[in-house]
N, C-alpha and C positions, 0 to 999 in steps of 0.2 A: 406558493414557494415550498422548496423541500426543506425536510428537516432530518437530522440524523438521528439514530437512536438514542443518544445522549443529551436531545437536544433541552428536556425538561432537566437534567441534572446540570448546564451549562446554566440555565434560569436561575436555578436554586443557588448556585455557586456566583451569581451576580456578573456572569459575564457581560461585556456590551458586544451585542450581536450586529452582524452587518450581512449584507447582501454578498453572495460569493457565487456568481454564475449561476444565479436560481436557487441557491441554498442557503440556509440562515445559519451562518457560521460564528463562533466567537472569534471577537477579534483580540480581546484582551479580557482579563478578569481585575487586575488592580492598575498597572500600568506598563505600556508597552515597554518602557525603559527597565522596570523593575521585572520584568518576565525576560526582558534579554539578558539582565545580568543574572538571574536564577539560572538560565539554560548554558550560558557559559561558564560558570561556576560551580553547579549542581546540575539538576535535572530539569527538564521540562516535559510535559505531557501533552501530544497534540491529538484532537479528533480529525481525523482525515478521511472519515468514512465517506465522505462526497468521492472520492475517487472510485473509479469503476474497476471491478473485480471480474475478470474474464479468464476461463479456464478453457487452455488448447490442450485436446486429450486425443490418443489415440494414434495408431502407427503413422499416421498422415499428419500430426501436428508438426513435426520437427520441419518436414518439406514445407508444410505451409508457411510456417513462420520465416524460415530461412530465405523464402523468395519475397517475403514483404518487409523486411527490416532489413537494416544495414549490417549488423553485427553478423557473425557466424555462430549461432548459438549450438553448434556440434563442440564448440569449444568450451561452453559454460558447463561446468560439471554441477553433479546434482548437488541439491541445496545452496546453490549460487545463483546471483542474478547478476543481469546484465542491463545498464541504461541503453537504449538505442533508440533509433527514427523508425516509424513506420512510414513506408513510401508507396506514394502510386505509381501508376505504370510510366508518368514521364519522369521519373525519377525527383518527383517534389515531396516534400513533408507532408504527411496527412496527421501525423501527432509525434510527440515523444513519450515514452513508454518505459516501462521496468517490466522486463521477463523473468520468471523466477523459475528454474528449471526443478521441480520438485521431484520428477522419476523421470525415467529415459523416454517416456509418452505423455507426461503432465505437465503441463506449462501454466501458471498462475501469470497473467498478464494485468498490470496495473496501468491504468489509461487515465486521462484528465478527465473531470466530471462535463466540462461542456463538450468535449467532443465524444462522449460514451457510446451514445446510439450510433453514430457514423463510423467509429473505427469497429463496432462490433458487424454493421452490416457489411464494413470492406473485408473483414476478416473473413467472415461467412461466406462472401461473394467468390472469394478465392480459395476455399478450401483446397485441400489435394487428398487423394486417397481416401483413406479412412481416418479422416480428421472430423473432430467436433469441437464447436465453439460455442460456448455457454455464456452467458452474459449471468454472474454470481451475485451482481451489486445489490439487489434488492433485500433488505431485511439484515445485511452484515455491517460490520464496523471494523474500521484499520484505526490503531491508535500507533503514533508515534513517538517514540521516546528519544530525546536527544539530551546531549551532557556528559560529563566526565563521569557522573555518579549512577548513571543509565544502569550498568550491569549490576550494581550494588540495588537497584529498586528492583530490577526485574528477578534478580535470585530470591531476594526477600518474597515477593508477590508470589512467584510462579514455583518456588522451593526446587529449583532446578538449576544446572550451571550452564550460562550464557555465555560466560568468558571466553572461550573456545570459538565463539562465533565471530567471524570478521565482517567487514564492511560488504554490504550486500549479501549478505549470507542468510538462510532459513532453514529452520527446523520442527520438526513436527514434535508437537507433545500428546503426550496421552491425555485423555477426558480428565479434567481435575476441577478441583474447586478452587478458584482463585481466592485467595484471602485479602482484606482488605487492607492495607498497609496505611499505618498513620504517619507517614512522613509528610512532610510539607516543605516548600521549598529552603526555610530557614533549618531544616533538620539536619 
């Protein structure tokens, strides 16, 4: 069974673990109802490192991706993202994914863990021009932060302004040492 880099931390904090498509992931720590209420009223942090991270880059990245997804990624601005569908040649859905436009030639593609290998193979098989498709998933983590106090927590930990970010936005941060916040759900 696969484990994220945060697996030991989940166990240390008493997480109830479960199998999620071959990944040992936390289901909850205290109770599902308590944690749901916390996310709705304050903030919740989720380890979604099981999701695949793929980088499409080069001058052929945009034509490659636009030929394979239902959305027009030309319309997605730098630092923005688009939820879209990866399609096969018969117009059937291969997977749903999120594509972040990092630069005019660099796209971060977040794919579902169960389909990662298949999605990467499909993208590579349909590369156009000077496009490179790299699976970055191994050894990387993704944290999802949700709730009305999310910006407060992020600004406290990252020591940078994130309030200007909108939904489906991304920004690069300079290398920094993230300091540990002492905040808990009740704080």
